[in-house]
N, C-alpha and C positions, 0 to 999 in steps of 0.2 A: 504493500500500500504506500509506504514511504517513497519507494522508487517511482511509483506511478505519479504521485503528486510532484515529485522532483522533475520528472520528465515533462509533465504538463507545464510546470513553471518555466523550464528552459525553452519549451516550444513557444509559449506566449512571449517570452523575453526576446527571442530572436524575431518573432513575427511583429512585435510592437512597432519598430521603426517603419516597417512597410505599411502597417495599418494607420499609423499616424500620418504618413505622407499621403496615403489614399484619402484619408478623412479631410485633410487640409487642402488638398489640391483638387479633389473630385467631388466628394460628398457635400461639404459645406458650400463651395462655390455654386454647385448645382442648385441647391435649395435657395441660396441667396439670389441667384439669377431668376428663379421662379417668382420670388417675392418682388424683385425690382421690376419685373415685367408688368406688374399691376400698379406701378407708380410713374411719376414724371421725372425719374432719375436722369441726370445728365452730368457730364464732367464739370460743367460751369455752375451747377447748383450749389448753393451755400449749405453749410452744415445745418441740419434741421429744416432746410427749405424744401425737402422732398415731400410730396403729398401723394395720397392714394387716388388713382384715377380709374380703378375698376378694369373693365375689359376694353377700354378705349384704344389702347395700344394694339390689341388684337384686331379690333374692327377696322381701325385705320390701315393696318397692314394688309388685311384681306381686301380692302378697297383700292390699294395702291397697284396700278398696272405693272410697275416694275417688279413687285414681289410676285404677283400672279404669273407674269411672264417667266420669271426666274424658276418658278415651280415647273412650268411647262417645259422649258428648255433643259432643265435638270433631268426630268423624266426621259426626254428624248435622248439626251447624252448618256444617261445611265443605261437605257435599253440597248443602245448601240455598243456601248463600252463593254457591257456584260457579255454580249454575244461575241464580239470580236476577240476579247481577251480569252474567253474560254475555248473558242474554236481554235485560235492560234496556239494557245497553251497546250491543248490536248494533241494537236498535230505535232508540235515540237516534242511532247512527251513520247509519242509513238516513235518519232524519229530517233531520239536519243536512247530509247530502250530496245531498238532494233540491233541488228548485227553490223551496223555501219562502223567504219573505222574512225577512231578519234572521238567516240561519242562522249567521253568524259570531258574532253576539251570543248565540245559543243555545249555541254551542260553549263560549264563555267561561263562561256561566252554569252549564252542566252540569259543567264542570271545577272550578269554584271550591270546592265542598265538599271536594275532595281536598287543598286547601291548608290546611284547618282541622285542628288537632291532634285526635287521637282522644279524649283526655281531655275537651276542651271539647265535642266533639260528643256524647259520652256524657252529660254533665250537661245539655246543651241538650235532647236527646231524652228524658232522664229527666223533665224538666219537662213536655215535650209529652205523654208517655205518662201521667204521674201527675196532671197538672192541666189541661192544655189540652184534650185529647180528652174527659175526663169532663165538663168544664164546658160542652161543646156541648149537653148535655142530651138533648133528644128526638132529635137526629140520630144520636148514638151513645149508646145506653143502657149506658154502661160506668161502674161504680162507681169512685170515686177510688182510685188506687193499685192497681187490680185487674190491669192489664196486666202489670206487673212483679212482682206478687205471685203470679202463676200461672206455674208452670214452663214450660208449653208456649208461652204467649203471650210469656214473657220471652225464650225462645230465638228466637222469631219476631221479637221486637223487636230483638235483636242482629243478625239477618239484615237487617232493614229499615235499620238505621243503617249496617251495613257496605255495603249496596248503595248507599245514598244518598251515602256518602263516596267509594266506590271506582269507581262506575260511570262517572263522567266521565273518569277516567284511562284506563280500559280502552276507553272510547268513542273516544278519540283514536287508539288503535292500530287499531281497526276503520276509522276514518275514513281513515287513511293507506292501509290495504289496499283499501278501496272506491274511493278516488280513483285507484288504480293499475290498476284494471280498465279495459281499453280500451273506450271508449264505442262504438266501431264494432261490437263484439259485440252490445251491446244493440240498436243500431239495426238490425242484420241480423236479429236474432231477432224484433224488432217487425214488420219487413217480412214475415217468414215467418209471422206470426200468433201468436207466442208472447205469452201474457199476463204480467202482473206476477209471479205466483207461479211460473210456468214459468221466467222469466228469473232469478228469485232462486235457484231450486233447481238449475238446469242451468248457469248462468253465474256468478252472484255467489258462491255458496257454494264451488264448486270453486276459484275464483280467489283466494279469501281464506283457503284452508285453512291456510296457514302462520300467518296471524294467529291462528287458533283455537288452534294449538299454543302460541303465546306467551301468549295471554290465559288459557288454561286453566292453564298452569304458574304464572303470576303470581297468579291468584286462588286457586289451590290452596294455594300456599305462604303467601300473605298470610292466608288464612282459618285455616290450621293455627296460625299464629304470633299470632293475635289476642290482645291483652293489654289495651291501654289502654282501648278501648271496653268491654271486659268488666269492668274495674275500676270505671269511672265510671258505667256504666249500671246494672249489677245487682250488682256486687261479689261475684259468685258466687251470689247468692241467687235465688229463695227456697230454703229447706232442703227436703230430701226424704229418703226412706229408700232405701237400696240395700244388699242383702245383710245386712240387719238392723242397719245402722249409719246414723245421721243424717249427711248430707253436704250440701254446697252443690249446688243443683239446676242451676245454669248456670255452674259453675266449669270453664272450659276448661283445657286442659293447661298453657298458659303460666302462668296464674294459680295452678294447683295446684303447679307447680314453685316459683313465687315464695313461696307460703305455706309450703311444706315447708322451703325453705332459710332464709327470713328471718323468718317468723313463728314456726314451730316450732323454729327455730335448728338444723336438721339439714342442714347445708350439704352433707355427703357424699351423703346420700340424695337431696337436691334435685339434685345434680350427676348422680347415677345416673339419675334420672328424665329429666333433660335429655338425657343421652346416648341413652337409649332413644327419646326423642322425636325426636332427630336421625336415628337409624337408620331409624325408621319413615317419617319425612318424606322421606329420601333414596330409600328403596325405592319409595314411592308416586309420588314425582316422576319417577323414572326410568321406571316402568311407564307413567305418564301420557304422558310425552314419546314413548316408543316406540309406544304405541298411536296417538297423534295423528299421528306420522310415517307410520305404516302407513296411516292413513286418508287422508293427503295423497296417497299413491301411488294408492290406490283411486279417489280423486276425480279 
């Protein structure tokens, strides 16, 4: 009994610094943020000058065309990003788990972009889109700065950069799942005359279903929270019209929240938008995980 109590004390002693940091950095700021979203809090407000305004921050945000548009464009970007990342990642995983020579070198090469910061990647790809591709001349007849000056191609540019950065990381999850598939199943299917596509559909995909649940969740959350690449690649531009108001054409939700809070100096409304963003992300993530889990059972 004495040893058990001593072990528990040591356990909580070592865990205490992490719990303290989590409490101070995550839990307390989260609930303070919820409280501030119901006030008129701003950085210029004097001490004691903050007042309770109820749901006005939420209603004003939902009436703001820029916030509504950011929701729409974030959903579009997320849908494209999730599809592209997972398709590319799974294809790369199949490649580096095959009998190809130098597959370990390929794994390292595909994973490296994930180690580069999003801000740096954004500026590098901004140069590629604005200068490198147009300079190829006859191969790509693209005017200089056109790709990021057009709203549709700018969103697609965000997807390309997001895929290039994150596909290698997701690939490693698929690699671990693929390598756990018993080779005997493939050998038996080959003996029975099953082709490559049949083995992929009837053996590989059902056996790695759990990996799809994880990767879809990670890419979904990561895409919704995209901020750094959005800032450095397009900074929300180019401008467009929505509900009769000029707004940023590629301003994702995280960037809209940042500008509301720190550029417009409306911290309370920015916090209200962040809380709405949090609720939507939680709901979508839970639905995605439940759907993926149900597909695992079917497979």
